[in-house]
PDB file with SEQRES, HELIX, SHEET and CRYST1 records, atoms N, CA, C and O in Angstrom:
SEQRES   1 A   77  UNK UNK UNK UNK UNK UNK UNK UNK UNK UNK UNK UNK UNK          
SEQRES   2 A   77  UNK UNK UNK UNK UNK UNK UNK UNK UNK UNK UNK UNK UNK          
SEQRES   3 A   77  UNK UNK UNK UNK UNK UNK UNK UNK UNK UNK UNK UNK UNK          
SEQRES   4 A   77  UNK UNK UNK UNK UNK UNK UNK UNK UNK UNK UNK UNK UNK          
SEQRES   5 A   77  UNK UNK UNK UNK UNK UNK UNK UNK UNK UNK UNK UNK UNK          
SEQRES   6 A   77  UNK UNK UNK UNK UNK UNK UNK UNK UNK UNK UNK UNK              
HELIX    1 AA1 UNK A   13  UNK A   19  1                                   7    
HELIX    2 AA2 UNK A   23  UNK A   40  1                                  18    
HELIX    3 AA3 UNK A   48  UNK A   64  1                                  17    
HELIX    4 AA4 UNK A   71  UNK A   75  1                                   5    
CRYST1    1.000    1.000    1.000  90.00  90.00  90.00 P 1           1          
ATOM      1  N   UNK A   1     239.686  67.231  67.505  1.00  0.00           N  
ATOM      2  CA  UNK A   1     239.562  68.022  68.725  1.00  0.00           C  
ATOM      3  C   UNK A   1     238.720  67.253  69.744  1.00  0.00           C  
ATOM      4  O   UNK A   1     237.662  66.719  69.410  1.00  0.00           O  
ATOM      5  N   UNK A   2     239.189  67.204  70.961  1.00  0.00           N  
ATOM      6  CA  UNK A   2     238.450  66.529  72.032  1.00  0.00           C  
ATOM      7  C   UNK A   2     237.286  67.420  72.460  1.00  0.00           C  
ATOM      8  O   UNK A   2     237.427  68.639  72.566  1.00  0.00           O  
ATOM      9  N   UNK A   3     236.149  66.803  72.702  1.00  0.00           N  
ATOM     10  CA  UNK A   3     234.961  67.549  73.105  1.00  0.00           C  
ATOM     11  C   UNK A   3     235.180  68.214  74.465  1.00  0.00           C  
ATOM     12  O   UNK A   3     235.574  67.545  75.420  1.00  0.00           O  
ATOM     13  N   UNK A   4     234.924  69.544  74.568  1.00  0.00           N  
ATOM     14  CA  UNK A   4     235.024  70.212  75.865  1.00  0.00           C  
ATOM     15  C   UNK A   4     233.771  69.996  76.709  1.00  0.00           C  
ATOM     16  O   UNK A   4     233.586  70.649  77.736  1.00  0.00           O  
ATOM     17  N   UNK A   5     232.913  69.075  76.268  1.00  0.00           N  
ATOM     18  CA  UNK A   5     231.654  68.813  76.961  1.00  0.00           C  
ATOM     19  C   UNK A   5     231.901  68.072  78.266  1.00  0.00           C  
ATOM     20  O   UNK A   5     232.790  67.224  78.345  1.00  0.00           O  
ATOM     21  N   UNK A   6     231.106  68.394  79.299  1.00  0.00           N  
ATOM     22  CA  UNK A   6     231.102  67.511  80.460  1.00  0.00           C  
ATOM     23  C   UNK A   6     230.645  66.127  80.001  1.00  0.00           C  
ATOM     24  O   UNK A   6     229.931  66.024  79.003  1.00  0.00           O  
ATOM     25  N   UNK A   7     231.036  65.066  80.699  1.00  0.00           N  
ATOM     26  CA  UNK A   7     230.734  63.713  80.216  1.00  0.00           C  
ATOM     27  C   UNK A   7     229.256  63.395  80.072  1.00  0.00           C  
ATOM     28  O   UNK A   7     228.906  62.479  79.327  1.00  0.00           O  
ATOM     29  N   UNK A   8     228.371  64.119  80.760  1.00  0.00           N  
ATOM     30  CA  UNK A   8     226.948  63.789  80.669  1.00  0.00           C  
ATOM     31  C   UNK A   8     226.225  64.544  79.555  1.00  0.00           C  
ATOM     32  O   UNK A   8     225.020  64.366  79.378  1.00  0.00           O  
ATOM     33  N   UNK A   9     226.937  65.384  78.801  1.00  0.00           N  
ATOM     34  CA  UNK A   9     226.324  66.078  77.673  1.00  0.00           C  
ATOM     35  C   UNK A   9     226.637  65.332  76.385  1.00  0.00           C  
ATOM     36  O   UNK A   9     227.701  64.728  76.250  1.00  0.00           O  
ATOM     37  N   UNK A  10     225.697  65.378  75.434  1.00  0.00           N  
ATOM     38  CA  UNK A  10     225.966  64.702  74.162  1.00  0.00           C  
ATOM     39  C   UNK A  10     227.104  65.402  73.421  1.00  0.00           C  
ATOM     40  O   UNK A  10     227.240  66.624  73.487  1.00  0.00           O  
ATOM     41  N   UNK A  11     227.902  64.632  72.731  1.00  0.00           N  
ATOM     42  CA  UNK A  11     229.025  65.184  71.979  1.00  0.00           C  
ATOM     43  C   UNK A  11     228.605  65.499  70.550  1.00  0.00           C  
ATOM     44  O   UNK A  11     229.340  65.200  69.609  1.00  0.00           O  
ATOM     45  N   UNK A  12     227.433  66.099  70.379  1.00  0.00           N  
ATOM     46  CA  UNK A  12     226.968  66.491  69.063  1.00  0.00           C  
ATOM     47  C   UNK A  12     227.831  67.657  68.577  1.00  0.00           C  
ATOM     48  O   UNK A  12     228.254  68.489  69.379  1.00  0.00           O  
ATOM     49  N   UNK A  13     228.090  67.722  67.293  1.00  0.00           N  
ATOM     50  CA  UNK A  13     228.917  68.825  66.783  1.00  0.00           C  
ATOM     51  C   UNK A  13     228.387  70.199  67.195  1.00  0.00           C  
ATOM     52  O   UNK A  13     229.181  71.089  67.500  1.00  0.00           O  
ATOM     53  N   UNK A  14     227.093  70.391  67.211  1.00  0.00           N  
ATOM     54  CA  UNK A  14     226.545  71.693  67.571  1.00  0.00           C  
ATOM     55  C   UNK A  14     226.852  72.035  69.031  1.00  0.00           C  
ATOM     56  O   UNK A  14     227.121  73.193  69.353  1.00  0.00           O  
ATOM     57  N   UNK A  15     226.814  71.041  69.909  1.00  0.00           N  
ATOM     58  CA  UNK A  15     227.130  71.275  71.322  1.00  0.00           C  
ATOM     59  C   UNK A  15     228.591  71.674  71.455  1.00  0.00           C  
ATOM     60  O   UNK A  15     228.923  72.608  72.185  1.00  0.00           O  
ATOM     61  N   UNK A  16     229.453  70.970  70.757  1.00  0.00           N  
ATOM     62  CA  UNK A  16     230.878  71.296  70.797  1.00  0.00           C  
ATOM     63  C   UNK A  16     231.099  72.723  70.309  1.00  0.00           C  
ATOM     64  O   UNK A  16     231.852  73.482  70.917  1.00  0.00           O  
ATOM     65  N   UNK A  17     230.441  73.086  69.209  1.00  0.00           N  
ATOM     66  CA  UNK A  17     230.577  74.444  68.677  1.00  0.00           C  
ATOM     67  C   UNK A  17     230.094  75.489  69.675  1.00  0.00           C  
ATOM     68  O   UNK A  17     230.740  76.519  69.864  1.00  0.00           O  
ATOM     69  N   UNK A  18     228.957  75.222  70.314  1.00  0.00           N  
ATOM     70  CA  UNK A  18     228.412  76.183  71.275  1.00  0.00           C  
ATOM     71  C   UNK A  18     229.323  76.359  72.480  1.00  0.00           C  
ATOM     72  O   UNK A  18     229.471  77.467  72.997  1.00  0.00           O  
ATOM     73  N   UNK A  19     229.929  75.274  72.923  1.00  0.00           N  
ATOM     74  CA  UNK A  19     230.812  75.351  74.089  1.00  0.00           C  
ATOM     75  C   UNK A  19     232.117  76.074  73.801  1.00  0.00           C  
ATOM     76  O   UNK A  19     232.838  76.442  74.729  1.00  0.00           O  
ATOM     77  N   UNK A  20     232.426  76.281  72.540  1.00  0.00           N  
ATOM     78  CA  UNK A  20     233.646  77.016  72.203  1.00  0.00           C  
ATOM     79  C   UNK A  20     233.379  78.500  71.999  1.00  0.00           C  
ATOM     80  O   UNK A  20     234.316  79.261  71.755  1.00  0.00           O  
ATOM     81  N   UNK A  21     232.118  78.932  72.094  1.00  0.00           N  
ATOM     82  CA  UNK A  21     231.800  80.360  71.995  1.00  0.00           C  
ATOM     83  C   UNK A  21     232.383  81.112  73.181  1.00  0.00           C  
ATOM     84  O   UNK A  21     232.582  80.531  74.248  1.00  0.00           O  
ATOM     85  N   UNK A  22     232.657  82.400  73.001  1.00  0.00           N  
ATOM     86  CA  UNK A  22     233.106  83.212  74.136  1.00  0.00           C  
ATOM     87  C   UNK A  22     232.034  83.226  75.236  1.00  0.00           C  
ATOM     88  O   UNK A  22     230.847  83.032  74.972  1.00  0.00           O  
ATOM     89  N   UNK A  23     232.477  83.454  76.450  1.00  0.00           N  
ATOM     90  CA  UNK A  23     231.589  83.403  77.611  1.00  0.00           C  
ATOM     91  C   UNK A  23     230.362  84.293  77.438  1.00  0.00           C  
ATOM     92  O   UNK A  23     229.247  83.856  77.726  1.00  0.00           O  
ATOM     93  N   UNK A  24     230.536  85.509  76.984  1.00  0.00           N  
ATOM     94  CA  UNK A  24     229.398  86.431  76.843  1.00  0.00           C  
ATOM     95  C   UNK A  24     228.338  85.863  75.902  1.00  0.00           C  
ATOM     96  O   UNK A  24     227.142  85.994  76.160  1.00  0.00           O  
ATOM     97  N   UNK A  25     228.772  85.238  74.822  1.00  0.00           N  
ATOM     98  CA  UNK A  25     227.816  84.657  73.877  1.00  0.00           C  
ATOM     99  C   UNK A  25     227.137  83.426  74.467  1.00  0.00           C  
ATOM    100  O   UNK A  25     225.949  83.207  74.228  1.00  0.00           O  
ATOM    101  N   UNK A  26     227.874  82.617  75.235  1.00  0.00           N  
ATOM    102  CA  UNK A  26     227.252  81.458  75.879  1.00  0.00           C  
ATOM    103  C   UNK A  26     226.220  81.905  76.903  1.00  0.00           C  
ATOM    104  O   UNK A  26     225.160  81.290  77.019  1.00  0.00           O  
ATOM    105  N   UNK A  27     226.516  82.976  77.654  1.00  0.00           N  
ATOM    106  CA  UNK A  27     225.546  83.491  78.624  1.00  0.00           C  
ATOM    107  C   UNK A  27     224.294  84.018  77.923  1.00  0.00           C  
ATOM    108  O   UNK A  27     223.178  83.810  78.398  1.00  0.00           O  
ATOM    109  N   UNK A  28     224.482  84.687  76.814  1.00  0.00           N  
ATOM    110  CA  UNK A  28     223.334  85.174  76.045  1.00  0.00           C  
ATOM    111  C   UNK A  28     222.500  84.003  75.527  1.00  0.00           C  
ATOM    112  O   UNK A  28     221.270  84.062  75.533  1.00  0.00           O  
ATOM    113  N   UNK A  29     223.161  82.954  75.086  1.00  0.00           N  
ATOM    114  CA  UNK A  29     222.456  81.763  74.614  1.00  0.00           C  
ATOM    115  C   UNK A  29     221.661  81.115  75.745  1.00  0.00           C  
ATOM    116  O   UNK A  29     220.515  80.714  75.546  1.00  0.00           O  
ATOM    117  N   UNK A  30     222.263  81.011  76.927  1.00  0.00           N  
ATOM    118  CA  UNK A  30     221.571  80.441  78.079  1.00  0.00           C  
ATOM    119  C   UNK A  30     220.327  81.253  78.410  1.00  0.00           C  
ATOM    120  O   UNK A  30     219.263  80.687  78.662  1.00  0.00           O  
ATOM    121  N   UNK A  31     220.457  82.581  78.410  1.00  0.00           N  
ATOM    122  CA  UNK A  31     219.309  83.437  78.701  1.00  0.00           C  
ATOM    123  C   UNK A  31     218.207  83.240  77.664  1.00  0.00           C  
ATOM    124  O   UNK A  31     217.025  83.180  78.002  1.00  0.00           O  
ATOM    125  N   UNK A  32     218.605  83.140  76.410  1.00  0.00           N  
ATOM    126  CA  UNK A  32     217.626  82.921  75.344  1.00  0.00           C  
ATOM    127  C   UNK A  32     216.907  81.579  75.524  1.00  0.00           C  
ATOM    128  O   UNK A  32     215.693  81.492  75.341  1.00  0.00           O  
ATOM    129  N   UNK A  33     217.660  80.539  75.884  1.00  0.00           N  
ATOM    130  CA  UNK A  33     217.048  79.232  76.122  1.00  0.00           C  
ATOM    131  C   UNK A  33     216.098  79.275  77.313  1.00  0.00           C  
ATOM    132  O   UNK A  33     214.986  78.752  77.237  1.00  0.00           O  
ATOM    133  N   UNK A  34     216.533  79.903  78.429  1.00  0.00           N  
ATOM    134  CA  UNK A  34     215.658  80.024  79.605  1.00  0.00           C  
ATOM    135  C   UNK A  34     214.370  80.751  79.243  1.00  0.00           C  
ATOM    136  O   UNK A  34     213.277  80.326  79.617  1.00  0.00           O  
ATOM    137  N   UNK A  35     214.512  81.857  78.506  1.00  0.00           N  
ATOM    138  CA  UNK A  35     213.332  82.633  78.118  1.00  0.00           C  
ATOM    139  C   UNK A  35     212.373  81.800  77.264  1.00  0.00           C  
ATOM    140  O   UNK A  35     211.155  81.897  77.417  1.00  0.00           O  
ATOM    141  N   UNK A  36     212.926  80.985  76.369  1.00  0.00           N  
ATOM    142  CA  UNK A  36     212.053  80.172  75.517  1.00  0.00           C  
ATOM    143  C   UNK A  36     211.348  79.090  76.335  1.00  0.00           C  
ATOM    144  O   UNK A  36     210.195  78.761  76.056  1.00  0.00           O  
ATOM    145  N   UNK A  37     212.024  78.541  77.332  1.00  0.00           N  
ATOM    146  CA  UNK A  37     211.404  77.536  78.203  1.00  0.00           C  
ATOM    147  C   UNK A  37     210.311  78.182  79.044  1.00  0.00           C  
ATOM    148  O   UNK A  37     209.218  77.631  79.174  1.00  0.00           O  
ATOM    149  N   UNK A  38     210.603  79.351  79.615  1.00  0.00           N  
ATOM    150  CA  UNK A  38     209.625  80.045  80.458  1.00  0.00           C  
ATOM    151  C   UNK A  38     208.395  80.449  79.654  1.00  0.00           C  
ATOM    152  O   UNK A  38     207.282  80.443  80.179  1.00  0.00           O  
ATOM    153  N   UNK A  39     208.586  80.797  78.391  1.00  0.00           N  
ATOM    154  CA  UNK A  39     207.466  81.223  77.550  1.00  0.00           C  
ATOM    155  C   UNK A  39     206.480  80.086  77.318  1.00  0.00           C  
ATOM    156  O   UNK A  39     205.287  80.328  77.134  1.00  0.00           O  
ATOM    157  N   UNK A  40     206.959  78.872  77.323  1.00  0.00           N  
ATOM    158  CA  UNK A  40     206.061  77.729  77.115  1.00  0.00           C  
ATOM    159  C   UNK A  40     205.183  77.476  78.322  1.00  0.00           C  
ATOM    160  O   UNK A  40     204.054  77.010  78.172  1.00  0.00           O  
ATOM    161  N   UNK A  41     205.666  77.769  79.501  1.00  0.00           N  
ATOM    162  CA  UNK A  41     204.935  77.606  80.747  1.00  0.00           C  
ATOM    163  C   UNK A  41     204.266  76.237  80.853  1.00  0.00           C  
ATOM    164  O   UNK A  41     203.149  76.115  81.357  1.00  0.00           O  
ATOM    165  N   UNK A  42     204.945  75.241  80.383  1.00  0.00           N  
ATOM    166  CA  UNK A  42     204.457  73.871  80.506  1.00  0.00           C  
ATOM    167  C   UNK A  42     205.406  73.110  81.404  1.00  0.00           C  
ATOM    168  O   UNK A  42     206.624  73.183  81.247  1.00  0.00           O  
ATOM    169  N   UNK A  43     204.844  72.387  82.336  1.00  0.00           N  
ATOM    170  CA  UNK A  43     205.672  71.545  83.177  1.00  0.00           C  
ATOM    171  C   UNK A  43     205.677  70.139  82.631  1.00  0.00           C  
ATOM    172  O   UNK A  43     205.007  69.843  81.642  1.00  0.00           O  
ATOM    173  N   UNK A  44     206.425  69.280  83.268  1.00  0.00           N  
ATOM    174  CA  UNK A  44     206.429  67.886  82.819  1.00  0.00           C  
ATOM    175  C   UNK A  44     205.082  67.241  83.122  1.00  0.00           C  
ATOM    176  O   UNK A  44     204.377  67.638  84.049  1.00  0.00           O  
ATOM    177  N   UNK A  45     204.748  66.249  82.329  1.00  0.00           N  
ATOM    178  CA  UNK A  45     203.524  65.494  82.573  1.00  0.00           C  
ATOM    179  C   UNK A  45     203.691  64.704  83.863  1.00  0.00           C  
ATOM    180  O   UNK A  45     204.680  63.990  84.034  1.00  0.00           O  
ATOM    181  N   UNK A  46     202.741  64.828  84.756  1.00  0.00           N  
ATOM    182  CA  UNK A  46     202.785  64.093  86.016  1.00  0.00           C  
ATOM    183  C   UNK A  46     201.974  62.809  85.892  1.00  0.00           C  
ATOM    184  O   UNK A  46     200.882  62.790  85.324  1.00  0.00           O  
ATOM    185  N   UNK A  47     202.532  61.755  86.432  1.00  0.00           N  
ATOM    186  CA  UNK A  47     201.819  60.472  86.441  1.00  0.00           C  
ATOM    187  C   UNK A  47     200.808  60.497  87.586  1.00  0.00           C  
ATOM    188  O   UNK A  47     200.829  61.386  88.437  1.00  0.00           O  
ATOM    189  N   UNK A  48     199.935  59.512  87.585  1.00  0.00           N  
ATOM    190  CA  UNK A  48     198.989  59.383  88.696  1.00  0.00           C  
ATOM    191  C   UNK A  48     199.732  59.187  90.019  1.00  0.00           C  
ATOM    192  O   UNK A  48     199.318  59.707  91.055  1.00  0.00           O  
ATOM    193  N   UNK A  49     200.836  58.432  89.972  1.00  0.00           N  
ATOM    194  CA  UNK A  49     201.639  58.216  91.184  1.00  0.00           C  
ATOM    195  C   UNK A  49     202.245  59.534  91.675  1.00  0.00           C  
ATOM    196  O   UNK A  49     202.292  59.787  92.879  1.00  0.00           O  
ATOM    197  N   UNK A  50     202.708  60.374  90.741  1.00  0.00           N  
ATOM    198  CA  UNK A  50     203.249  61.691  91.111  1.00  0.00           C  
ATOM    199  C   UNK A  50     202.180  62.532  91.799  1.00  0.00           C  
ATOM    200  O   UNK A  50     202.424  63.120  92.853  1.00  0.00           O  
ATOM    201  N   UNK A  51     201.000  62.585  91.198  1.00  0.00           N  
ATOM    202  CA  UNK A  51     199.908  63.383  91.754  1.00  0.00           C  
ATOM    203  C   UNK A  51     199.495  62.877  93.133  1.00  0.00           C  
ATOM    204  O   UNK A  51     199.213  63.666  94.035  1.00  0.00           O  
ATOM    205  N   UNK A  52     199.464  61.548  93.288  1.00  0.00           N  
ATOM    206  CA  UNK A  52     199.099  60.958  94.579  1.00  0.00           C  
ATOM    207  C   UNK A  52     200.141  61.326  95.640  1.00  0.00           C  
ATOM    208  O   UNK A  52     199.782  61.649  96.772  1.00  0.00           O  
ATOM    209  N   UNK A  53     201.414  61.279  95.284  1.00  0.00           N  
ATOM    210  CA  UNK A  53     202.476  61.624  96.225  1.00  0.00           C  
ATOM    211  C   UNK A  53     202.388  63.096  96.626  1.00  0.00           C  
ATOM    212  O   UNK A  53     202.548  63.430  97.800  1.00  0.00           O  
ATOM    213  N   UNK A  54     202.139  63.961  95.673  1.00  0.00           N  
ATOM    214  CA  UNK A  54     201.983  65.388  95.968  1.00  0.00           C  
ATOM    215  C   UNK A  54     200.813  65.603  96.923  1.00  0.00           C  
ATOM    216  O   UNK A  54     200.931  66.346  97.897  1.00  0.00           O  
ATOM    217  N   UNK A  55     199.689  64.956  96.646  1.00  0.00           N  
ATOM    218  CA  UNK A  55     198.520  65.077  97.529  1.00  0.00           C  
ATOM    219  C   UNK A  55     198.825  64.585  98.938  1.00  0.00           C  
ATOM    220  O   UNK A  55     198.434  65.214  99.921  1.00  0.00           O  
ATOM    221  N   UNK A  56     199.527  63.455  99.033  1.00  0.00           N  
ATOM    222  CA  UNK A  56     199.883  62.901 100.346  1.00  0.00           C  
ATOM    223  C   UNK A  56     200.779  63.870 101.121  1.00  0.00           C  
ATOM    224  O   UNK A  56     200.573  64.097 102.313  1.00  0.00           O  
ATOM    225  N   UNK A  57     201.752  64.427 100.449  1.00  0.00           N  
ATOM    226  CA  UNK A  57     202.675  65.343 101.119  1.00  0.00           C  
ATOM    227  C   UNK A  57     201.964  66.619 101.546  1.00  0.00           C  
ATOM    228  O   UNK A  57     202.232  67.138 102.629  1.00  0.00           O  
ATOM    229  N   UNK A  58     201.067  67.129 100.719  1.00  0.00           N  
ATOM    230  CA  UNK A  58     200.309  68.317 101.083  1.00  0.00           C  
ATOM    231  C   UNK A  58     199.422  68.036 102.294  1.00  0.00           C  
ATOM    232  O   UNK A  58     199.366  68.836 103.228  1.00  0.00           O  
ATOM    233  N   UNK A  59     198.739  66.913 102.275  1.00  0.00           N  
ATOM    234  CA  UNK A  59     197.904  66.535 103.422  1.00  0.00           C  
ATOM    235  C   UNK A  59     198.736  66.426 104.693  1.00  0.00           C  
ATOM    236  O   UNK A  59     198.300  66.856 105.761  1.00  0.00           O  
ATOM    237  N   UNK A  60     199.929  65.856 104.583  1.00  0.00           N  
ATOM    238  CA  UNK A  60     200.813  65.698 105.734  1.00  0.00           C  
ATOM    239  C   UNK A  60     201.240  67.054 106.295  1.00  0.00           C  
ATOM    240  O   UNK A  60     201.234  67.254 107.510  1.00  0.00           O  
ATOM    241  N   UNK A  61     201.606  67.974 105.424  1.00  0.00           N  
ATOM    242  CA  UNK A  61     202.016  69.310 105.875  1.00  0.00           C  
ATOM    243  C   UNK A  61     200.846  70.036 106.527  1.00  0.00           C  
ATOM    244  O   UNK A  61     201.005  70.662 107.575  1.00  0.00           O  
ATOM    245  N   UNK A  62     199.698  69.954 105.922  1.00  0.00           N  
ATOM    246  CA  UNK A  62     198.537  70.645 106.478  1.00  0.00           C  
ATOM    247  C   UNK A  62     198.115  70.036 107.812  1.00  0.00           C  
ATOM    248  O   UNK A  62     197.710  70.764 108.718  1.00  0.00           O  
ATOM    249  N   UNK A  63     198.201  68.724 107.946  1.00  0.00           N  
ATOM    250  CA  UNK A  63     197.836  68.058 109.193  1.00  0.00           C  
ATOM    251  C   UNK A  63     198.839  68.371 110.299  1.00  0.00           C  
ATOM    252  O   UNK A  63     198.460  68.513 111.462  1.00  0.00           O  
ATOM    253  N   UNK A  64     200.103  68.478 109.943  1.00  0.00           N  
ATOM    254  CA  UNK A  64     201.172  68.752 110.907  1.00  0.00           C  
ATOM    255  C   UNK A  64     201.065  70.176 111.433  1.00  0.00           C  
ATOM    256  O   UNK A  64     201.299  70.424 112.615  1.00  0.00           O  
ATOM    257  N   UNK A  65     200.716  71.105 110.560  1.00  0.00           N  
ATOM    258  CA  UNK A  65     200.598  72.504 110.956  1.00  0.00           C  
ATOM    259  C   UNK A  65     201.925  73.238 111.022  1.00  0.00           C  
ATOM    260  O   UNK A  65     201.935  74.456 111.199  1.00  0.00           O  
ATOM    261  N   UNK A  66     203.041  72.542 110.887  1.00  0.00           N  
ATOM    262  CA  UNK A  66     204.359  73.180 110.927  1.00  0.00           C  
ATOM    263  C   UNK A  66     204.776  73.490 109.494  1.00  0.00           C  
ATOM    264  O   UNK A  66     205.162  72.594 108.743  1.00  0.00           O  
ATOM    265  N   UNK A  67     204.697  74.747 109.127  1.00  0.00           N  
ATOM    266  CA  UNK A  67     205.035  75.144 107.764  1.00  0.00           C  
ATOM    267  C   UNK A  67     206.506  75.515 107.623  1.00  0.00           C  
ATOM    268  O   UNK A  67     206.928  76.001 106.574  1.00  0.00           O  
ATOM    269  N   UNK A  68     207.296  75.286 108.688  1.00  0.00           N  
ATOM    270  CA  UNK A  68     208.732  75.559 108.597  1.00  0.00           C  
ATOM    271  C   UNK A  68     209.046  77.012 108.853  1.00  0.00           C  
ATOM    272  O   UNK A  68     208.229  77.752 109.401  1.00  0.00           O  
ATOM    273  N   UNK A  69     210.235  77.416 108.451  1.00  0.00           N  
ATOM    274  CA  UNK A  69     210.703  78.782 108.647  1.00  0.00           C  
ATOM    275  C   UNK A  69     210.498  79.589 107.386  1.00  0.00           C  
ATOM    276  O   UNK A  69     210.519  79.053 106.278  1.00  0.00           O  
ATOM    277  N   UNK A  70     210.297  80.907 107.566  1.00  0.00           N  
ATOM    278  CA  UNK A  70     210.215  81.734 106.365  1.00  0.00           C  
ATOM    279  C   UNK A  70     211.621  82.039 105.855  1.00  0.00           C  
ATOM    280  O   UNK A  70     212.603  81.812 106.561  1.00  0.00           O  
ATOM    281  N   UNK A  71     211.712  82.543 104.658  1.00  0.00           N  
ATOM    282  CA  UNK A  71     213.013  82.769 104.009  1.00  0.00           C  
ATOM    283  C   UNK A  71     213.895  83.710 104.811  1.00  0.00           C  
ATOM    284  O   UNK A  71     215.100  83.482 104.916  1.00  0.00           O  
ATOM    285  N   UNK A  72     213.314  84.772 105.383  1.00  0.00           N  
ATOM    286  CA  UNK A  72     214.111  85.728 106.166  1.00  0.00           C  
ATOM    287  C   UNK A  72     214.782  85.059 107.356  1.00  0.00           C  
ATOM    288  O   UNK A  72     215.939  85.351 107.661  1.00  0.00           O  
ATOM    289  N   UNK A  73     214.075  84.175 108.024  1.00  0.00           N  
ATOM    290  CA  UNK A  73     214.635  83.480 109.181  1.00  0.00           C  
ATOM    291  C   UNK A  73     215.775  82.547 108.741  1.00  0.00           C  
ATOM    292  O   UNK A  73     216.800  82.455 109.417  1.00  0.00           O  
ATOM    293  N   UNK A  74     215.595  81.877 107.640  1.00  0.00           N  
ATOM    294  CA  UNK A  74     216.606  80.946 107.158  1.00  0.00           C  
ATOM    295  C   UNK A  74     217.852  81.695 106.686  1.00  0.00           C  
ATOM    296  O   UNK A  74     218.978  81.274 106.951  1.00  0.00           O  
ATOM    297  N   UNK A  75     217.638  82.799 105.989  1.00  0.00           N  
ATOM    298  CA  UNK A  75     218.752  83.556 105.426  1.00  0.00           C  
ATOM    299  C   UNK A  75     219.383  84.509 106.433  1.00  0.00           C  
ATOM    300  O   UNK A  75     220.398  85.139 106.138  1.00  0.00           O  
ATOM    301  N   UNK A  76     218.789  84.621 107.625  1.00  0.00           N  
ATOM    302  CA  UNK A  76     219.356  85.460 108.673  1.00  0.00           C  
ATOM    303  C   UNK A  76     219.192  86.944 108.422  1.00  0.00           C  
ATOM    304  O   UNK A  76     219.973  87.753 108.923  1.00  0.00           O  
ATOM    305  N   UNK A  77     218.189  87.303 107.657  1.00  0.00           N  
ATOM    306  CA  UNK A  77     217.986  88.724 107.349  1.00  0.00           C  
ATOM    307  C   UNK A  77     217.240  89.427 108.444  1.00  0.00           C  
ATOM    308  O   UNK A  77     216.985  90.627 108.345  1.00  0.00           O  
TER     309      UNK A  77                                                      
END                                                                             
């Protein structure tokens, strides 16, 4: 059987099996995975370069004073 996986997913037997589940079961699995990720509340480890870039961008936004549009304005609500 050819893997129904998109080309960037591993063709592990378990992935193939999961992708053949009915849609409702795949959605339940996705929700379970999201919930388990959210429960960890850990982000990726940031490098010193990442932290420096974040600081630079924050300083730039604060110095500029233009915080952009709020969501209502963008969404036309």
